[in-house]
Each structure stands twice: as C-alpha cells, then as structure tokens.
C-alpha positions in Angstrom: 0.0 0.0 0.0 1.2 3.4 -0.9 0.4 6.8 0.7 0.9 10.2 -0.2 0.3 12.1 2.9 -1.7 15.4 3.1 -3.9 17.3 5.4 -6.6 18.4 2.9 -6.3 15.5 0.5 -4.2 12.5 1.2 -3.7 9.7 -1.7 -3.6 6.1 -1.4 -3.0 3.1 -3.6 -3.0 -0.6 -3.2 -1.2 -2.8 -5.6 -0.9 -6.6 -5.9 2.5 -8.1 -7.3 2.3 -11.3 -9.1 5.5 -12.4 -10.6 6.6 -9.3 -12.7 3.1 -8.1 -13.1 1.8 -5.1 -10.9 -2.0 -5.1 -10.6 -3.5 -2.0 -9.5 -6.4 -2.9 -7.0 -7.5 0.7 -6.0 -6.0 4.3 -6.1 -8.0 7.2 -4.7 -7.9 9.8 -2.0 -9.2 10.6 1.4 -10.7 14.1 0.9 -10.8 16.1 4.1 -11.6 19.7 2.7 -15.1 19.6 3.7 -14.3 18.9 7.4 -13.1 22.4 7.9 -10.1 23.8 9.9 -10.3 21.2 12.9 -7.1 19.4 12.4 -8.0 16.7 15.1 -11.1 15.8 13.1 -9.0 15.4 10.0 -6.4 13.3 11.8 -9.1 10.9 13.1 -10.7 10.7 9.6 -7.2 9.6 8.2 -6.9 7.1 10.9 -10.2 5.7 10.4 -10.2 5.4 6.7 -6.6 3.7 6.9 -8.0 1.1 9.3 -10.8 0.5 6.8 -8.5 0.2 3.9 -6.1 -2.0 5.8 -9.0 -4.4 6.9 -10.4 -4.4 3.3 -7.1 -5.2 1.5 -4.8 -6.7 4.2 -1.5 -5.2 2.8 1.8 -6.8 3.6 3.5 -3.6 3.8 3.0 0.3 3.8 5.1 2.7 1.9 4.8 6.4 2.6 6.1 9.5 1.3 8.5 11.4 3.6 7.6 14.9 4.2 9.5 17.4 2.5 11.1 20.5 4.1 9.3 23.6 3.1 9.2 27.2 4.4 6.1 27.1 6.4 6.7 25.4 9.5 3.0 25.0 10.6 2.3 23.2 7.4 5.3 20.9 7.9 4.0 20.1 11.4 0.4 19.2 10.3 1.8 17.2 7.4 4.1 15.3 9.9 1.1 14.6 12.0 -1.0 13.3 9.0 1.8 11.1 7.9 2.3 9.8 11.7 -1.4 9.0 12.0 -1.3 6.9 8.7 1.7 5.0 10.0 0.1 4.5 13.5 -2.9 2.9 11.7 -0.6 0.4 10.0 1.3 -0.2 13.3 -2.0 -0.9 15.1 -2.5 -3.7 12.5 1.3 -5.0 12.8 2.0 -3.9 9.2 5.6 -2.7 8.6 6.3 0.5 7.0 9.0 2.4 5.1 9.5 5.9 4.1 10.8 7.3 0.7 12.0 10.8 -0.3 9.9 12.5 -2.9 12.9 12.6 -5.4 13.5 8.9 -4.9 9.9 8.1 -6.0 10.0 10.3 -8.8 13.4 8.9 -9.7 12.1 5.4 -9.5 8.9 6.0 -11.5 10.2 8.3 -14.3 14.0 8.1 -14.1 14.2 11.8 -12.9 14.0 13.0 -9.3 12.8 16.4 -10.6 9.7 15.1 -12.5 6.3 17.0 -12.1 3.3 15.2 -10.6 1.9 15.2 -14.3 4.9 13.4 -15.5 4.7 10.8 -13.0 1.1 10.2 -13.6 1.8 10.1 -17.3 4.5 7.5 -16.9 2.1 5.3 -14.5 -0.7 5.6 -17.1 1.9 4.4 -19.7 3.1 1.3 -17.8 0.2 0.1 -15.7 -3.3 -0.7 -16.3 -5.0 2.0 -14.2 -8.7 1.6 -13.1 -10.6 4.8 -13.6 -10.9 7.4 -10.7 -14.2 9.2 -10.0 -12.8 12.7 -9.9 -10.1 14.0 -12.1 -9.3 16.8 -9.9 -7.9 14.1 -7.4 -6.0 12.0 -9.8 -2.8 13.6 -9.1 -2.9 12.8 -5.3 -3.9 9.2 -6.2 -1.3 8.7 -8.7 1.4 10.1 -6.4 0.3 7.5 -3.9 0.5 4.8 -6.7 4.0 6.0 -7.3 5.0 5.4 -3.8 3.6 1.8 -3.8 5.6 1.1 -7.2 8.7 2.7 -5.9 8.6 0.5 -2.9 8.3 -2.6 -5.1 11.3 -1.6 -7.1 13.3 -0.7 -4.1 12.8 -4.2 -2.6 15.5 -5.6 -4.8 13.4 -5.6 -7.8 15.4 -2.8 -9.4 18.4 -2.8 -11.9 20.9 -2.3 -9.1 19.8 -5.6 -7.7 20.0 -7.3 -10.9 16.3 -7.7 -11.0 13.5 -5.8 -12.9 13.5 -2.5 -14.4 11.0 -0.3 -16.1 12.6 -1.0 -19.5 12.6 -4.7 -18.8 9.0 -4.4 -17.5 7.9 -2.6 -20.6 9.7 -5.1 -23.0 8.1 -8.0 -21.3 4.7 -6.3 -21.2 4.4 -4.4 -24.4 0.6 -4.1 -24.3 0.9 -1.6 -21.3 2.5 1.1 -23.7 -1.1 1.7 -25.0 -3.7 3.6 -23.4 -6.0 0.9 -22.1 -9.2 1.4 -20.3 -9.6 -1.9 -19.1 -10.9 -2.0 -15.5 -10.0 -5.1 -13.5 -12.3 -6.5 -10.8 -11.1 -6.3 -7.2 -9.6 -9.8 -5.9 -9.6 -10.9 -2.4 -6.2 -11.2 -1.2 -4.9 -14.4 0.2 -3.8 -14.5 3.8 
C-alpha cells in the first residue's frame, strides 16, 4: 500500500504484485476539505479510513512519502502529524512501513527526481493498467500514492541495481502496457 500524506487530500494506492506484473487494486484519495479547519477531526478521519483500507485489502507493507522540508513550519508540522497517523494505523495492525523521499519516488517511476506530478502520472498511465478514478481533480494525489507503492516494489530488490526488474525490462515483457488501455480490473480478495 502506498500513501501520499496530506492534510486536505491524502492519496492512497493498493497494488498486488504477481511475478513481474503489477496489478492496481485501487488508487484514490481521502478528501478532508469538507471537514473544515479542525485538524484533530482530519487526523481522526485519516486514521479511521486507513484502518478501513487495511482491513479491506490486508496489505503486507506500507510505503509512505516522507515529508519534504518547506518554508512554512506550521504546514510541515500538520503534514508530519498526518503522516504519523497513517503510520500509526498500520502499526496498530502490525504492518511494517517504510518512508521514501519525494525525489527517490519520482526517480524510481520516471527516471528523474525532478519530475512533475503530471509526468509521474503519465508514466504510470503508460506502464500500468489503471482503474478509472471518480474525480479528475484528485487524480494526481492518487497517482502520487501509486508512485509510492510502485517505488517500494522496485526498491525491494526488484530494480536494476539488484539485478532484477527495471522499467525497461517491465515494458519489454509487457508491451501491451504502452497503449492507453481503459480496461478495468475486478477487485480480488487477497490471500492471507
């Protein structure tokens, strides 16, 4: 499971890896804009929704984007709390987690640590069969979370440096993924 933390919109994605194939089970967002300015209410919403997702999909691991250093200290603190609550939800279900820097995630998916959100989304659309998302405005937050999950998969020894898979090899083994497929996959019940 991949998470792109946020205090207004938090992206999440669940993937299943079968051999060399990555299947996207779901990618979407937890939207907290309607909850107003009460940060505690937003944190509770993150925790509750993360528990629901964990109980539904039973992920083996959580990968989460590490907070980036910004100018606004208050925003960084709020983002750090949102990330901590997502991690706490996983730990409450004994799921291990790992953090990745934003540049590492972008590098893993696009080959450039300076890639834009749009470039990350484009590469994921080109390489994976993505189920449709309900709202286009939340697409980039959802694909950012998907990038976190995919990055984690490749960082676990499935990348070129480890002598395993690379995006180039993945694409050569799965040429149909280069097209713009609109196929929607049915949700599978993960094995325990």
